[in-house]
C-alpha positions in Angstrom: 17.0 4.7 5.1 16.0 7.6 7.3 17.8 7.7 10.6 15.6 8.8 13.6 17.0 11.4 16.0 16.6 11.9 19.7 13.5 14.0 19.2 11.8 11.1 17.3 12.7 8.6 20.0 11.5 10.9 22.8 8.2 11.4 21.0 7.6 7.6 20.6 8.6 6.8 24.2 6.2 9.5 25.5 3.4 8.3 23.4 3.9 4.7 24.6 3.9 5.9 28.3 0.7 7.9 27.6 -1.1 5.0 26.0 0.1 2.6 28.7 -1.8 4.8 31.2 -4.9 4.9 29.0 -5.0 1.1 28.7 -4.5 0.8 32.5 -7.6 3.0 33.0 -9.6 1.0 30.4 -8.7 -2.3 32.1 -9.7 -1.0 35.5 -13.0 0.2 34.2 -12.2 3.9 34.7 -12.7 4.3 30.9 -15.6 2.8 29.0 -14.9 1.2 25.6 -16.6 4.2 24.0 -14.3 6.7 25.9 -11.3 4.5 25.1 -12.1 4.2 21.4 -10.7 7.6 20.2 -7.6 7.1 22.4 -6.8 3.7 21.0 -7.5 4.7 17.4 -4.9 7.5 17.7 -2.4 4.7 18.4 -3.5 2.3 15.6 -5.5 0.0 17.7 -8.8 -1.4 16.4 -11.4 -3.7 18.1 -12.2 -6.3 15.5 -14.3 -9.5 15.4 -12.2 -11.6 17.7 -9.6 -9.4 19.3 -7.8 -6.1 19.2 -5.8 -5.4 16.1 -2.6 -3.3 16.1 -1.7 -1.5 12.9 2.0 -0.4 12.7 3.1 2.3 10.2 6.0 1.6 7.9 6.7 5.1 6.5 7.0 5.0 2.7 7.4 1.2 3.0 11.1 1.2 4.0 12.0 -1.4 6.6 15.5 -2.0 8.1 16.6 -5.6 8.9 16.6 -4.6 12.6 12.9 -3.4 12.3 12.0 -6.6 10.5 13.5 -8.7 13.3 11.4 -6.7 15.8 8.3 -7.3 13.8 9.1 -11.0 13.9 9.6 -10.8 17.7 6.3 -9.0 18.2 4.5 -11.5 15.9 5.9 -14.4 18.0 5.7 -12.9 21.5 2.4 -11.0 21.4 0.5 -12.5 18.4 0.1 -15.9 16.7 3.4 -16.0 14.9 2.7 -13.9 11.8 1.8 -10.4 10.6 -0.3 -9.1 7.7 1.2 -6.5 5.3 -1.4 -4.2 4.0 -2.1 -2.1 0.9 -1.2 1.1 2.9 2.5 0.1 3.6 1.5 -0.9 7.1 1.6 -4.2 9.0 -1.2 -5.5 11.2 -1.2 -7.9 14.1 -4.7 -9.3 14.6 -4.5 -11.1 17.9 -2.9 -8.7 20.3 -4.1 -8.8 24.0 -5.0 -5.4 25.3 -3.0 -5.7 28.5 0.1 -6.6 26.5 -0.2 -3.7 24.0 2.0 -1.2 25.8 4.9 -3.7 26.0 4.5 -4.5 22.3 4.4 -0.9 21.4 7.5 -0.2 23.6 9.4 -2.9 21.9 8.4 -1.5 18.5 9.3 2.0 19.5 12.8 0.8 20.4 13.4 0.4 16.6 11.4 3.5 15.5 8.1 1.8 14.7 4.7 3.0 16.0 1.0 3.0 15.4 0.5 6.8 15.4 -1.8 8.0 12.5 -2.5 4.6 11.2 -6.1 5.2 12.2 -8.4 8.1 13.1 -9.5 11.2 11.3 -6.0 12.5 10.6 -3.3 12.3 7.9 -2.5 8.6 7.7 0.8 6.9 6.9 2.2 8.6 3.8 2.9 6.0 1.1 5.1 5.9 -2.0 6.7 3.7 -4.6 8.4 0.6 -3.1 11.2 1.1 -5.7 11.7 4.7 -4.5 15.4 5.7 -4.6 16.5 2.8 -6.8 14.2 3.0 -9.9 15.8 4.1 -13.1 12.8 6.2 -14.2 12.3 8.5 -11.2 13.1 12.2 -11.1 14.1 12.2 -7.5 13.7 9.9 -4.4 10.1 10.6 -3.3 10.8 9.3 0.2 12.5 12.6 1.0 9.3 14.5 0.5 7.2 11.8 2.2 9.4 12.1 5.2 9.2 15.9 5.2 5.4 15.6 5.1 5.4 12.9 7.8 7.4 15.1 10.2 5.2 18.2 9.5 1.8 16.5 9.7 2.3 13.9 12.5 0.1 15.0 15.5 -0.2 18.4 13.9 -2.7 20.2 16.1 -4.6 21.8 13.3 -5.0 18.6 11.3 -5.4 15.9 13.9 -9.3 16.0 13.8 -10.2 16.3 10.2 -13.7 15.5 8.9 -12.4 12.0 8.0 -9.1 10.1 7.4 -6.7 11.6 4.9 -4.3 9.6 2.8 -1.3 11.0 0.8 0.6 9.2 -1.9 3.8 10.5 -3.5 5.6 9.1 -6.5 8.9 10.2 -8.2 8.2 8.6 -11.6 5.6 8.9 -14.3 5.0 5.1 -14.3 2.8 5.2 -11.2 3.7 2.4 -8.8 2.2 4.1 -5.8 -1.5 4.3 -7.0 -1.5 8.0 -6.3 -4.9 8.6 -8.1 -6.5 6.6 -5.4 -5.4 9.0 -2.6 -7.1 12.0 -1.0 -3.9 13.8 -2.1 -1.6 12.6 -4.8 1.8 14.1 -5.6 3.9 13.4 -8.7 7.4 14.8 -8.7 7.9 16.8 -11.9 10.7 18.8 -13.5 9.8 22.0 -15.3 11.2 23.1 -18.7 13.8 25.1 -16.7 14.8 22.1 -14.6 13.0 23.2 -11.5 11.7 20.4 -9.2 8.1 20.5 -8.3 4.8 18.5 -8.1 1.7 17.8 -10.0 -1.0 18.0 -7.3 -4.2 15.9 -7.5 -7.0 15.7 -4.9 -10.2 13.8 -4.2 -9.2 10.3 -4.9 -10.5 7.4 -2.9 -12.4 4.1 -3.2 -15.0 2.8 -0.7 -18.7 3.3 -1.1 -18.3 6.2 -3.7 -15.1 5.7 -5.7 -13.4 8.6 -7.4 -10.0 9.2 -9.0 -8.0 12.2 -7.8 -8.2 15.2 -10.1 -5.3 17.5 -10.9 -5.8 21.0 -9.3 -2.2 22.2 -9.8 -0.2 21.0 -12.8 3.1 22.3 -11.3 3.7 23.3 -7.7 7.3 24.5 -7.0 8.7 22.3 -4.2 9.4 25.3 -1.9 5.6 25.7 -1.7 4.8 22.1 -0.9 4.1 22.4 2.8 2.1 25.6 2.5 0.0 24.3 -0.3 -0.7 21.0 1.5 -1.7 23.0 4.5 -4.1 25.1 2.4 -5.7 21.9 1.0 -6.2 20.6 4.5 -7.6 23.9 5.8 -10.2 24.0 2.9 -11.1 20.4 3.7 -11.4 21.2 7.4 -13.6 24.2 6.7 -16.0 22.7 4.1 -15.8 18.9 4.7 -19.0 17.2 5.9 -18.9 16.2 9.6 -22.6 15.3 9.8 -22.4 12.1 7.6 -19.6 9.6 7.8 -20.3 8.4 4.3 -20.0 11.9 2.9 -17.1 13.2 5.0 -14.1 12.3 2.7 -12.5 15.0 0.7 -13.5 13.2 -2.5 -17.1 14.1 -1.8 -16.2 17.7 -1.3 -14.2 17.9 -4.5 -17.0 16.2 -6.4 -19.6 18.6 -5.0 -17.7 21.8 -5.6 -16.0 20.6 -8.8 -12.2 20.4 -9.1 -11.9 23.9 -10.6 -13.8 25.6 -7.7 -11.9 23.5 -5.1 -8.6 24.6 -6.7 -9.7 28.2 -6.5 -10.6 27.8 -2.8 -7.2 26.2 -2.1 -5.3 28.9 -4.1 -7.1 31.7 -2.2 -6.3 30.0 1.2 -2.7 29.5 0.1 -2.2 33.1 -0.9 -3.9 34.5 2.2 -1.6 32.4 4.5 1.5 32.7 2.5 3.4 35.2 4.7 3.3 32.7 7.6 3.2 29.4 5.8 6.2 27.1 6.1 8.7 27.3 3.2 10.5 24.2 2.0 13.8 25.8 1.2 17.1 24.2 0.2 18.4 24.3 3.7 15.5 22.3 5.1 15.6 19.8 2.2 19.3 19.3 2.7 18.8 18.8 6.4 16.3 16.0 6.0 18.1 14.5 3.0 21.2 14.3 5.2 19.4 12.0 7.6 18.9 9.4 4.9 21.6 6.8 4.8 22.1 5.4 1.2 23.9 2.2 0.3 27.6 2.4 -0.6 27.3 0.8 -4.0 30.2 -1.0 -5.6 31.2 -0.2 -9.2 29.9 -3.3 -11.0 29.0 -4.2 -14.5 25.5 -5.5 -15.6 25.0 -9.2 -16.5 28.0 -10.6 -14.7 29.2 -14.2 -15.3 27.5 -15.4 -12.1 24.1 -14.3 -13.4 24.7 -15.9 -16.8 25.7 -19.2 -15.1 22.5 -19.0 -13.1 20.4 -18.9 -16.2 21.2 -22.5 -16.9 18.7 -23.3 -14.1 15.2 -23.1 -15.7 13.4 -22.4 -12.5 15.8 -19.5 -11.6 15.3 -18.1 -15.1 11.5 -18.1 -14.7 11.8 -16.4 -11.3 14.3 -13.8 -12.6 12.2 -12.7 -15.5 9.2 -12.4 -13.2 10.5 -11.0 -10.0 13.7 -9.1 -10.8 13.6 -5.5 -12.1 16.2 -3.0 -13.4 18.1 -0.9 -10.9 19.4 2.7 -11.4 23.0 1.5 -10.5 24.8 -0.8 -12.9 25.4 -4.3 -11.5 22.4 -4.2 -9.1 18.8 -5.3 -9.3 15.4 -4.9 -7.5 13.9 -8.2 -6.2 10.2 -8.5 -5.5 9.3 -11.2 -3.0 5.7 -12.5 -3.4 3.7 -13.1 -0.3 1.0 -14.9 -2.3 1.8 -18.7 -2.0 -1.0 -21.2 -2.7 -3.0 -21.9 0.4 -2.0 -18.8 2.3 -3.5 -15.4 3.1 -2.3 -12.8 0.7 0.1 -10.4 2.5 0.7 -12.7 5.6 4.3 -13.4 6.6 5.3 -15.6 9.5 7.8 -14.6 12.1 10.3 -17.3 10.9 10.1 -15.8 7.3 10.5 -12.3 8.6 13.7 -13.3 10.4 15.0 -15.0 7.4 14.3 -12.0 5.2 16.1 -9.8 7.7 19.1 -12.1 7.5 18.9 -12.0 3.7 18.6 -8.2 3.7 21.8 -8.0 5.7 23.6 -10.4 3.5 22.5 -9.2 0.1 20.8 -5.8 0.4 22.5 -3.4 2.8 20.1 -4.3 5.6 17.0 -2.8 3.8 13.6 -4.1 2.7 10.5 -2.5 1.3 6.8 -3.3 1.3 4.4 -2.0 -1.4 0.7 -1.5 -1.9 0.5 -4.9 -3.7 1.1 -6.6 -0.3 4.5 -8.0 -1.4 8.0 -7.3 -0.1 11.1 -6.1 -1.9 14.8 -6.2 -1.6 15.7 -2.9 -3.4 19.4 -3.3 -4.0 20.8 -6.7 -4.7 24.0 -7.3 -6.6 23.3 -9.1 -9.8 26.1 -11.5 -9.2 24.3 -12.6 -6.0 20.8 -13.2 -7.5 21.2 -16.9 -8.1 22.5 -17.5 -4.6 19.7 -15.4 -3.1 17.2 -17.3 -5.1 18.4 -20.6 -3.7 17.9 -19.4 -0.2 14.5 -17.9 -1.0 13.5 -21.1 -2.8 14.4 -23.2 0.2 12.1 -21.1 2.3 9.2 -21.2 -0.3 9.7 -17.5 -0.9 10.9 -17.7 -4.5 7.5 -17.4 -6.1 7.4 -16.4 -9.8 3.8 -15.1 -9.7 4.5 -11.3 -9.4 1.8 -9.4 -11.4 0.2 -12.7 -12.4 -3.3 -14.0 -11.6 -2.4 -15.5 -8.3 -0.6 -12.3 -7.0 -4.0 -11.3 -5.5 -4.6 -8.3 -3.3 -7.2 -9.1 -0.5 -8.3 -7.5 2.7 -8.8 -9.7 5.8 -12.6 -9.7 5.2 -15.1 -11.5 7.5 -12.4 -13.8 9.0 -11.2 -10.8 11.0 -13.0 -7.5 10.3 -16.1 -6.4 12.1 -17.1 -4.2 9.2 -16.9 -7.0 6.6 -20.0 -8.5 4.9 -18.2 -11.5 3.3 -15.0 -13.4 3.3 -12.1 -12.4 1.1 -9.3 -14.7 2.2 -10.9 -18.1 1.2 -11.9 -16.6 -2.2 -8.3 -15.6 -2.8 -7.1 -19.0 -1.7 -9.5 -20.9 -4.0 -8.6 -18.7 -7.1 -4.9 -19.3 -6.3 -5.5 -23.0 -6.1 -7.3 -23.1 -9.5 -4.5 -21.2 -11.2 -1.5 -22.6 -9.3 0.2 -23.9 -12.5 2.9 -21.4 -13.4 2.7 -22.1 -17.1 -1.0 -21.4 -17.1 -0.3 -18.1 -15.2 2.4 -17.1 -17.7 0.1 -17.9 -20.6 -2.6 -15.6 -19.1 -0.1 -12.9 -18.5 -0.4 -9.8 -16.4 -3.7 -9.8 -14.6 -4.5 -8.2 -11.2 -7.3 -9.5 -9.0 -8.4 -7.4 -6.0 -10.8 -8.6 -3.4 -12.7 -6.6 -0.7 -14.9 -8.1 2.0 -17.1 -4.9 2.2 -17.8 -1.6 0.5 -14.9 0.1 2.4 -12.7 -1.4 -0.3 -9.6 -2.1 1.7 -8.7 -4.7 -1.0 -9.0 -1.9 -3.6 -11.4 -4.0 -5.7 -12.4 -0.9 -7.8 -8.9 -0.8 -9.4 -8.4 -4.5 -10.0 -8.3 -5.8 -13.5 -10.8 -8.2 -12.0 -12.4 -6.7 -8.9 -14.4 -8.8 -6.4 -16.6 -7.2 -3.7 -18.3 -9.1 -1.0 -21.9 -8.1 -0.2 -24.6 -9.5 2.0 -27.9 -10.7 0.5 -30.5 -12.3 2.8 -27.7 -13.2 5.3 -25.7 -14.9 2.5 -22.3 -14.0 1.1 -22.6 -12.7 -2.5 -19.9 -11.0 -4.6 -20.1 -8.3 -7.2 -17.6 -8.6 -10.1 -16.0 -5.6 -11.9 -13.7 -5.6 -14.9 -11.2 -3.2 -16.3 -9.9 -1.3 -13.3 -6.2 -0.3 -13.0 -4.1 1.7 -10.6 -1.2 3.1 -12.7 -0.6 6.5 -14.3 -3.6 5.8 -16.6 -5.8 4.8 -13.7 -9.5 3.9 -14.1 -12.2 2.3 -12.1 -13.6 -1.1 -13.0 -17.1 -1.6 -14.5 -19.7 -3.9 -12.8 -20.6 -6.7 -15.1 -23.9 -7.7 -13.6 -25.8 -9.1 -10.5 -23.8 -10.4 -7.6 -23.0 -14.1 -7.5 -22.9 -16.5 -4.6 -19.7 -17.4 -2.7 -19.4 -20.9 -4.2 -19.5 -19.6 -7.8 -16.8 -16.8 -7.6 -13.9 -19.0 -8.6 -15.9 -20.6 -11.4 -16.7 -17.1 -12.8 -13.1 -16.0 -12.6 -12.2 -19.1 -14.7 -15.0 -18.2 -17.2 -13.7 -14.6 -17.5 -10.1 -15.7 -18.0 -11.3 -18.3 -20.7 -13.2 -15.5 -22.5 -10.1 -13.2 -22.3 -7.9 -15.9 -23.9 -10.3 -16.2 -26.8 -10.8 -12.4 -27.2 -7.3 -11.1 -26.9 -5.9 -9.8 -30.2 -2.5 -11.3 -29.6 -0.8 -13.3 -26.8 0.9 -10.2 -25.4 -2.3 -8.1 -25.1 -2.8 -8.0 -21.4 -6.3 -8.6 -19.8 -7.1 -5.0 -19.0 -6.3 -3.8 -22.5 -8.6 -6.5 -24.0 -11.4 -5.3 -21.7 -10.8 -1.7 -22.8 -10.9 -2.7 -26.5 -13.9 -5.0 -26.5 -15.9 -3.8 -23.5 -17.4 -5.9 -20.7 -20.4 -7.2 -22.7 -18.6 -10.3 -24.1 -17.4 -11.2 -20.6 -20.9 -10.6 -19.2 -22.5 -12.8 -21.9 -20.0 -15.6 -21.1 -20.5 -15.4 -17.3 -24.3 -15.2 -17.2 -24.9 -17.6 -20.0 -23.2 -20.3 -17.9 -24.4 -19.2 -14.4 
């Protein structure tokens, strides 16, 4: 975990004091809502359908047990007893009272949490792989570079008023668990033939009204040039990005209009022209930031200890283990994914009681550390294998030992029309109904890996474009309808889903998902051919025929 210094703490405290004064002026009427809007957005505060919403950044998804307890406290003291983990490694509180916001933010700042750059036309929370630093397949811990970028770009005067919001994703492994092709700027850690560390650089990704995958503009960027090259990208975007049309202001539109090759030429020209005064990421700076990361003091253990083998006699534990536990880079340890997708609950929601329990479990079993990822689940990144059965018993008692990770009920969904003023349709009830239909674990395991993503509007906060099954809420004649796409995926071979046909009414969505799944089971070449591969092989027509023949 990164350890904040006095400079960080001073910055957060000063920002809280500044925002406290701004809220005071809003409540007194000195500021109108329109005048207050850009000020609150710079602090992660939105005005939604029913109340103000506070979005808190969790840089690169790493949470200490102390921070998790504070999130639980804020949920209970200032909200309605829960928080919502998002696809951007943030957490949202949807029922904050404006007059209590400064106190909530002061409490969060006391543990190094804040809402800066979780909204507005700036560089947003920099996200990465929730397994960063513990995965066997990564070149290097990408959180180091996410932190360097965070420090360099937070409230950077040149890049605080971009044409539109700007999202950066960093991954340290070729298996992409951070969905970097969906970002305005995607960075893959690479190692050259000579062993030099660097990055593949891709730009222009993003979903929403006009979805694009990021395109590579630099196959290998030496890491010493990282900050200067990212600055060059942002300057080109600042110079040429549209500011006259909010729908055409994202960098993806600029890259598409210019073409990736031309955009790369513009960036390279800017990078070279500014090189003599650009910041250099030298070994001294890297070592300084790396030195502020506190890593676990791992024991020397063997894989597959007797305690784990004894636990396998429990069939339910065994099912959970093979679904939710992943290999760790250190022998004798494991990565545990905790699903926040139980039947009857909002995907990504976590109660204050469960946050506190997870903080306790992190202290007991995982060096006081948790993670959250873009799938809206949590993770204990470093659990001793010998403790897995004992941990499972405690998770099971709290209804947190779900064995549905990456299965059909592990649904990603935005808050939709239940909360959001931008939404056209509900997302949460659709997710709940699909989860109810497929609640049987044996059924889910027979179906295999299948990702469903649901968005309540074209802004695509539920990332429906990259779901194996994507569901988008739209409005037709004041009624909720839903478009269905198939074949999207967010990994290193990312692709956008294909629309199968006309939108369908709210009460038919779960039926259609059942029809699609039934068609897949009939069409798959073998039991282990996952859904998205079947769609790629046979196309969408067989699924379209099945859906619209019945409905």
